[in-house]
C-alpha positions in Angstrom: -9.8 -198.9 174.2 -9.4 -200.3 178.1 -13.1 -200.5 179.4 -13.6 -199.9 183.1 -16.7 -202.1 183.2 -19.0 -204.3 181.1 -22.5 -201.8 180.8 -24.2 -205.2 180.7 -23.3 -206.2 184.1 -24.7 -203.2 186.0 -28.1 -203.7 187.7 -29.8 -200.4 186.7 -32.7 -199.3 189.3 -35.5 -198.7 186.8 -38.2 -198.0 189.2 -39.6 -194.8 191.1 -37.9 -194.3 194.7 -40.9 -193.4 197.5 -41.2 -193.6 200.9 -37.8 -195.6 201.3 -39.2 -197.9 199.0 -38.7 -198.4 195.5 -42.1 -198.5 193.7 -43.2 -199.8 190.5 -44.4 -198.5 187.3 -45.6 -199.1 183.2 -42.3 -198.7 181.3 -43.3 -195.6 179.1 -39.4 -194.5 178.3 -36.8 -196.3 176.3 -32.9 -195.1 177.8 -30.5 -195.4 175.0 -26.5 -195.1 175.5 -25.3 -192.3 174.0 -21.5 -193.8 173.7 -23.4 -197.0 171.8 -26.4 -195.9 170.3 -28.1 -199.2 172.2 -30.9 -199.9 174.4 -30.4 -199.4 178.0 -33.6 -200.4 179.1 -37.4 -198.7 180.2 -38.5 -196.2 182.6 -41.6 -195.4 183.7 -43.4 -192.3 183.6 -44.6 -190.7 186.9 -48.6 -189.1 186.3 -50.5 -186.9 188.5 -51.5 -189.7 190.9 -48.2 -190.7 191.4 -46.8 -187.8 192.1 -49.4 -186.7 194.8 -48.5 -189.9 196.6 -44.7 -188.6 196.8 -45.9 -185.6 198.2 -48.3 -186.8 200.5 -45.2 -190.0 201.4 -43.0 -186.3 201.8 -45.8 -184.5 203.9 -45.8 -187.2 205.8 -42.4 -187.8 206.6 -41.7 -184.2 208.0 -44.9 -184.9 210.9 -43.4 -188.2 211.9 -39.8 -187.6 211.9 -39.6 -184.3 213.3 -36.9 -183.6 210.8 -37.8 -179.9 210.3 -37.7 -179.4 214.6 -35.0 -181.8 215.9 -32.2 -180.6 216.8 -29.8 -179.4 214.3 -26.9 -181.5 214.8 -28.8 -184.1 214.3 -29.9 -183.3 210.6 -25.7 -183.0 210.4 -24.7 -186.0 211.6 -27.5 -187.7 209.3 -26.1 -185.7 206.1 -22.7 -186.3 206.8 -23.3 -190.4 207.3 -24.7 -189.6 203.5 -21.5 -188.2 202.5 -19.8 -190.7 203.5 -21.7 -193.7 202.1 -21.7 -191.3 199.2 -17.7 -191.7 198.5 -17.6 -195.7 200.2 -19.5 -196.0 196.5 -18.1 -194.3 194.6 -17.8 -197.0 191.9 -20.7 -197.8 191.8 -22.2 -193.7 191.0 -19.3 -193.3 188.8 -20.4 -196.9 186.7 -24.3 -195.4 187.4 -23.9 -192.1 186.3 -21.7 -193.1 183.3 -23.8 -195.4 181.4 -26.9 -193.2 180.2 -25.3 -189.7 180.9 -22.2 -188.0 178.7 -20.2 -188.1 181.9 -17.1 -190.8 181.8 -16.6 -192.9 184.5 -13.0 -191.9 184.9 -14.4 -188.0 185.5 -17.3 -189.6 187.7 -15.5 -191.4 189.3 -12.8 -189.2 191.1 -15.2 -185.4 190.0 -18.6 -185.8 190.7 -19.3 -188.5 193.2 -16.6 -186.9 195.1 -17.9 -183.2 194.5 -21.5 -184.2 195.5 -20.4 -185.9 199.1 -18.2 -182.6 199.5 -21.5 -180.5 198.9 -23.6 -182.7 200.6 -21.1 -181.8 203.8 -21.2 -178.6 202.5 -24.5 -177.5 203.0 -24.7 -180.1 206.0 -22.7 -177.6 208.5 -25.4 -174.8 207.5 -28.2 -176.6 209.9 -26.5 -175.9 213.3 -24.7 -172.9 212.5 -27.4 -170.9 210.9 -30.2 -169.1 212.5 -32.6 -165.8 213.2 -31.9 -161.9 213.4 -32.4 -159.7 216.5 -33.1 -156.4 214.9 -32.8 -153.5 216.5 -35.5 -151.5 217.4 -37.4 -148.9 220.5 -36.7 -150.1 223.9 -40.3 -151.1 224.7 -40.1 -153.7 221.7 -38.2 -156.7 221.3 -37.8 -157.1 217.1 -36.1 -160.4 215.5 -36.2 -162.2 212.1 -36.6 -166.4 212.5 -36.0 -168.5 209.6 -38.2 -171.3 209.4 -38.1 -174.5 206.1 -40.6 -174.2 203.7 -42.1 -178.2 203.9 -41.8 -180.2 200.7 -39.5 -178.1 197.6 -40.6 -179.9 194.7 -36.4 -180.2 192.3 -35.9 -180.9 188.7 -32.4 -181.6 187.6 -31.0 -181.8 184.3 -29.0 -185.1 181.9 -25.8 -183.5 181.7 -24.1 -183.6 185.4 -27.0 -185.6 186.9 -25.3 -186.7 190.4 -23.8 -183.2 191.6 -27.3 -181.2 190.5 -28.9 -183.3 192.8 -26.8 -182.6 195.2 -27.4 -178.7 194.7 -31.2 -179.4 195.7 -30.9 -181.9 198.2 -28.0 -180.7 200.3 -29.0 -177.2 200.8 -32.7 -178.5 201.1 -32.5 -181.3 203.5 -30.1 -179.1 205.6 -32.5 -176.4 205.7 -35.3 -179.1 207.0 -37.5 -179.6 204.2 -37.9 -182.6 202.5 -37.9 -183.2 198.6 -39.7 -184.4 195.6 -37.6 -184.6 192.9 -37.8 -185.7 189.7 -34.3 -186.3 187.3 -34.4 -186.1 183.8 -35.4 -189.0 182.0 -32.7 -189.4 179.7 -30.2 -189.9 182.7 -32.6 -191.2 186.5 -29.8 -193.8 188.1 -27.3 -192.2 190.0 -30.3 -190.4 191.6 -32.3 -192.9 192.6 -29.4 -194.6 193.9 -28.5 -191.2 195.9 -31.7 -191.5 197.1 -31.4 -195.3 198.2 -28.1 -194.5 200.4 -29.9 -191.4 202.0 -32.1 -193.9 203.9 -29.6 -196.7 204.4 -27.6 -193.1 206.1 -29.7 -192.7 208.7 -31.9 -189.7 206.8 -35.9 -190.4 207.1 -37.7 -192.5 204.8 -39.5 -190.6 202.4 -37.3 -186.7 202.7 -35.8 -188.1 199.9 -38.3 -189.2 196.8 -37.7 -189.7 193.4 -40.4 -189.8 190.9 -39.2 -190.7 186.9 -40.8 -189.3 184.1 -40.9 -186.7 181.6 -41.3 -182.2 181.5 -44.6 -182.4 180.7 -46.4 -185.2 182.6 -44.2 -185.5 185.5 -42.9 -182.2 185.8 -45.9 -180.3 185.5 -47.3 -182.3 188.0 -44.9 -181.1 190.3 -44.5 -177.3 189.7 -49.0 -177.4 190.3 -48.6 -179.4 193.1 -50.8 -177.8 195.4 -49.1 -179.6 198.6 -44.9 -178.5 197.2 -44.4 -175.4 198.6 -41.6 -173.6 196.2 -39.7 -175.4 193.1 -36.2 -175.6 192.4 -35.1 -176.4 188.8 -32.2 -176.4 186.2 -32.3 -176.7 183.3 -32.8 -174.5 179.9 -34.4 -170.8 179.5 -37.5 -172.3 177.7 -38.5 -174.8 179.7 -37.9 -172.5 182.8 -40.1 -169.9 181.6 -42.8 -173.4 180.9 -42.5 -173.7 184.3 -42.9 -170.3 185.3 -46.3 -170.5 183.3 -47.2 -173.0 185.3 -46.7 -172.4 188.2 -49.0 -169.1 187.8 -51.5 -170.9 186.4 -51.9 -173.3 189.5 -50.8 -171.4 192.2 -48.0 -168.6 193.7 -45.4 -170.0 194.7 -41.2 -169.1 195.7 -38.9 -170.6 193.1 -35.8 -171.1 192.1 -34.8 -171.6 188.1 -31.2 -171.8 186.7 -31.2 -171.4 183.2 -29.6 -171.6 179.8 -26.5 -169.7 179.3 -24.5 -168.3 176.2 -21.2 -167.0 177.6 -18.8 -164.8 176.4 -14.6 -165.6 176.7 -12.9 -161.7 176.3 -9.5 -161.8 175.5 -7.4 -158.5 175.4 -3.9 -158.6 173.6 -2.1 -158.4 176.3 -3.6 -161.4 177.7 -0.9 -164.2 177.7 -2.0 -165.9 175.2 -1.3 -169.8 176.4 -3.4 -168.9 179.7 -6.1 -168.4 177.8 -5.9 -170.7 174.6 -5.9 -173.3 177.7 -9.1 -171.7 179.4 -10.7 -171.2 176.3 -10.8 -174.6 175.8 -11.6 -175.8 178.9 -14.5 -173.2 178.4 -16.2 -175.2 175.7 -14.9 -179.0 175.6 -15.1 -180.7 179.0 -18.4 -182.6 178.4 -18.9 -181.7 174.9 -19.4 -178.7 175.5 -22.7 -179.8 177.5 -22.9 -177.3 180.4 -24.8 -174.2 181.1 -22.1 -171.7 181.8 -20.0 -173.1 178.8 -18.0 -170.4 177.0 -19.5 -170.5 173.9 -18.9 -166.3 172.4 -14.8 -166.1 171.9 -14.5 -162.3 172.2 -10.6 -161.7 171.1 -8.7 -158.5 170.2 -8.1 -158.3 166.3 -4.9 -157.4 167.0 -3.7 -161.1 168.3 -7.5 -163.2 167.0 -5.1 -164.7 164.0 -2.8 -166.5 166.7 -4.6 -167.4 169.3 -7.4 -169.3 166.7 -4.4 -171.5 165.9 -3.8 -172.1 169.2 -7.1 -173.3 169.8 -7.7 -175.2 166.1 -4.2 -177.0 167.3 -5.6 -178.1 171.0 -9.0 -178.7 169.2 -7.8 -181.0 166.8 -6.4 -183.3 169.7 -9.5 -183.8 170.4 -10.4 -187.5 170.5 -13.9 -189.4 171.4 -14.0 -192.4 174.2 -17.1 -194.0 175.7 -18.0 -193.1 178.8 -17.6 -196.5 180.3 -13.4 -196.5 179.2 -11.0 -196.5 181.5 -9.8 -193.2 180.2 -11.4 -189.6 180.8 -12.1 -189.2 177.0 -14.3 -186.3 174.9 -17.6 -187.7 176.3 -20.5 -188.1 173.8 -23.7 -185.8 173.4 -26.6 -186.9 174.9 -28.6 -187.8 171.9 -29.1 -188.5 168.6 -31.5 -185.9 167.9 -29.8 -183.7 170.2 -26.5 -184.1 168.0 -28.6 -183.3 164.8 -29.7 -180.2 166.8 -26.2 -178.8 166.6 -25.1 -179.9 163.4 -27.9 -178.4 162.2 -26.8 -174.9 163.8 -23.4 -175.1 162.6 -24.5 -175.8 158.9 -27.0 -173.4 158.5 -24.2 -170.7 159.6 -21.8 -171.5 157.4 -24.4 -171.5 154.8 -24.7 -167.9 156.0 -21.1 -167.5 154.9 -19.7 -168.0 158.2 -15.8 -169.9 158.6 -15.0 -172.9 160.1 -11.6 -172.3 161.9 -12.2 -175.7 162.7 -14.0 -178.8 163.3 -17.8 -178.5 161.8 -19.0 -182.1 161.7 -19.4 -185.7 163.6 -16.4 -188.2 164.3 -16.4 -191.0 162.6 -16.8 -192.9 165.4 -19.6 -195.2 167.4 -21.9 -193.0 168.9 -23.0 -189.6 169.4 -20.3 -187.6 168.8 -19.2 -184.3 167.3 -16.0 -182.6 166.6 -15.0 -180.0 168.5 -15.9 -176.6 166.2 -15.0 -173.0 165.8 -16.9 -170.7 163.9 -15.2 -167.5 162.7 -17.1 -164.5 160.4 -20.6 -164.1 162.4 -22.5 -161.6 164.0 -25.2 -161.3 166.9 -27.7 -162.0 163.6 -26.3 -165.6 163.6 -28.3 -168.4 164.9 -24.4 -169.8 166.2 -24.3 -166.7 167.8 -27.8 -165.6 169.5 -29.1 -169.9 170.3 -27.8 -171.7 173.3 -26.2 -174.8 171.5 -25.2 -177.1 174.0 -22.3 -178.5 172.3 -18.5 -178.6 171.8 -19.1 -175.2 169.3 -17.8 -171.6 170.2 -18.3 -168.7 167.8 -14.9 -166.7 167.5 -15.3 -162.5 167.3 -13.0 -159.7 166.8 -12.6 -156.5 168.7 -10.6 -153.1 168.6 -11.8 -150.9 171.4 -12.9 -151.9 174.7 -16.4 -150.7 174.0 -16.8 -152.9 171.0 -15.5 -155.9 172.9 -18.6 -155.3 175.5 -20.9 -154.5 173.2 -20.2 -158.0 171.8 -19.9 -159.2 175.4 -24.0 -158.6 176.1 -26.3 -160.6 175.4 -29.9 -159.9 174.3 -31.1 -163.0 176.4 -29.0 -164.8 178.8 -26.4 -163.9 181.6 -25.0 -166.3 183.4 -21.2 -166.1 183.2 -18.3 -164.9 181.7 -14.4 -164.8 181.2 -12.0 -162.2 180.8 -8.6 -162.2 179.7 -6.0 -159.5 180.9 -3.0 -158.7 182.6 -4.5 -155.0 183.6 -5.9 -155.0 187.2 -7.8 -151.6 186.7 -9.2 -153.6 183.8 -10.0 -156.6 184.8 -11.8 -154.9 187.4 -13.7 -152.3 185.6 -14.7 -155.0 183.2 -16.2 -157.0 185.9 -18.6 -155.0 186.9 -19.6 -154.2 183.7 -20.2 -157.5 182.4 -23.7 -158.7 182.1 -23.4 -161.6 183.8 -24.3 -164.0 187.3 -20.4 -165.1 187.6 -17.3 -163.5 186.1 -14.1 -165.6 185.8 -10.5 -163.3 185.1 -7.8 -165.1 183.6 -9.7 -168.7 184.1 -12.6 -170.2 183.1 -14.7 -172.8 185.3 -15.9 -173.3 188.3 -13.8 -175.0 191.3 -14.9 -176.7 194.3 -15.4 -173.9 196.4 -18.9 -174.9 196.7 -19.3 -171.1 199.2 -19.4 -169.3 195.5 -23.2 -169.6 195.1 -23.8 -169.5 190.9 -27.1 -168.2 189.1 -28.3 -166.3 186.5 -29.2 -162.6 184.9 -31.9 -162.5 182.1 -33.5 -164.8 181.2 -31.1 -167.5 182.9 -32.3 -167.7 185.9 -33.8 -166.4 188.9 -32.3 -166.7 192.6 -28.9 -169.3 193.5 -27.5 -172.5 193.5 -24.2 -173.4 195.8 -23.6 -170.7 198.3 -25.2 -169.4 201.8 -27.5 -167.9 199.2 -28.3 -171.9 198.3 -28.9 -172.7 201.9 -31.1 -169.6 202.9 -33.2 -170.4 199.8 -34.5 -173.1 201.4 -36.0 -171.2 204.5 -39.0 -168.4 205.0 -38.3 -165.7 207.3 -40.6 -164.4 209.6 -40.5 -161.0 211.5 -41.7 -160.6 214.7 -42.3 -157.7 217.1 -42.8 -157.9 221.4 -44.1 -155.2 223.1 -42.2 -155.4 226.6 
C-alpha cells in the first residue's frame, strides 16, 4: 500500500481558536486514529468561562468590524478570498481531515475540500443578492419586510464529514452578517481549526470565526445555553438534538436548526434497471463506511427481483477492501472508533441471534484499525433493532414487498424521515410516490447528494428542524421585521 503522507509528519493544531489566535487549555481528551488505533495526541475541553470568552469575542468582532452593516459586496469578496485560500491549502486540509477521521485522503483532496470551497462561494453570492420584500398595502400605507442577521450563531458539527459540515454552518452564517462560535466534534477538530485560521488570513475580521474544542455535555451545553448565542445550528444524532432542545428550553428561548439522524429507505420496484439500482444501493451505504446521516440503510425490494438484486449487492460488497485514510488511494473507510464498531457489531449479532439472515458480511475485517465488513441483513421485520435503530455503519437491512401499498408501509419509519430512494421506470409511479414518501429529500433512480448546493437538506419527523444548504440555509441565518408606515 502506498501512503500519501506520514501521519507523524503533520503539525496538528491542538488549541482553541478565539479572536483570531490560538488559545491554550489543559489537555483533557485523547484522539486516536481510526485507521490504526494509535494515539494522535490530546486536546483541551472548553468550559463555560472559555465559551463565554468566545461569545464575547464574536460580539466584539461584530461591533468593531461592522461586518453586518458593511457593503454586502465586501462580505462577498472576503468569503471568496477565503474559498481561494481553502483551495490553495487543499493538500494540508486533506491531510488534517484524514489523520483522525474516517475520510480517505484521496477523497478529501478532490472531494471534501473542494466542496467546502464551493459551498463558501455559493453562500457568499447571497450577501449582495438577497434583500427585504415590499408588500402590497393600501395607498395610505407603505409596508415592507426587512431582514437582519441574528448576531452570534452557535454551531456544533459532527465527526463524519468535519470540513464540509463546518462550511454548512460558517458559509451561510457569515454571508448573512453573523459571527460564529463553532464546536467541532472532539474526535475530528483539526480541519475546522485550520479553516478558522485561514478565514483571518483571507481578510475576514478576527473574532467572527471562533472554534472551541470540547465535548457535548460540557462545551456543547455551554454554547447552546449561553444567553449571548442568538441562534443554534447543529448536525448530529437525534438523541443529541433532543438534548440540545431541552437545554435551550431550560436556559431560554432561541431559534435552532437541527439536522439529525436517519434510517432512510431505498425502494426498488421490479421494473427498475437492477444494475443501476444495485450501484445506487451500494453508493447509498458503502461510502464513508455508512457513516453518514442519509445512508440508505433499509433496502425494500419487490419480491420478484429480490434474489437477483441481493446477489448483485453481495457481489459488490465482497469486492470492498479496507484502506487506511492516509493511503494514497481512496479506499473503504474505517469506523470512527472501536467503541462505535462494537456497537455496530452488537446490533448485527443481535439481529442474527433473533433469526435474521446475514446475506453477506457480519463482522470486522482482519486489518489494522476499526474496519467493519459491508453487511446485508435479511429476514427482519419492523421490530428488529437493525430496522429501528440508526446503526451508522456499513450495514443495511433487506426486506421484500408484493404491492405498492406494502412498499410504502415498509418505507415509513416511526422515528426518522431524512431521505429516501426510489427506483422505477414508471414515471407516474415515481411522481406519485415522491409525494407519499415521508422524507425531506427523495432521490429517484439514484442515491446521494450532488454538488448542487442549491438543494436544501433537512428532515421530517425526528430527523430535524429547518434546512441546511440552499437558499433556505442563508435565510435561516436572517430574521425578519415587518414595517408599516402611514403616508
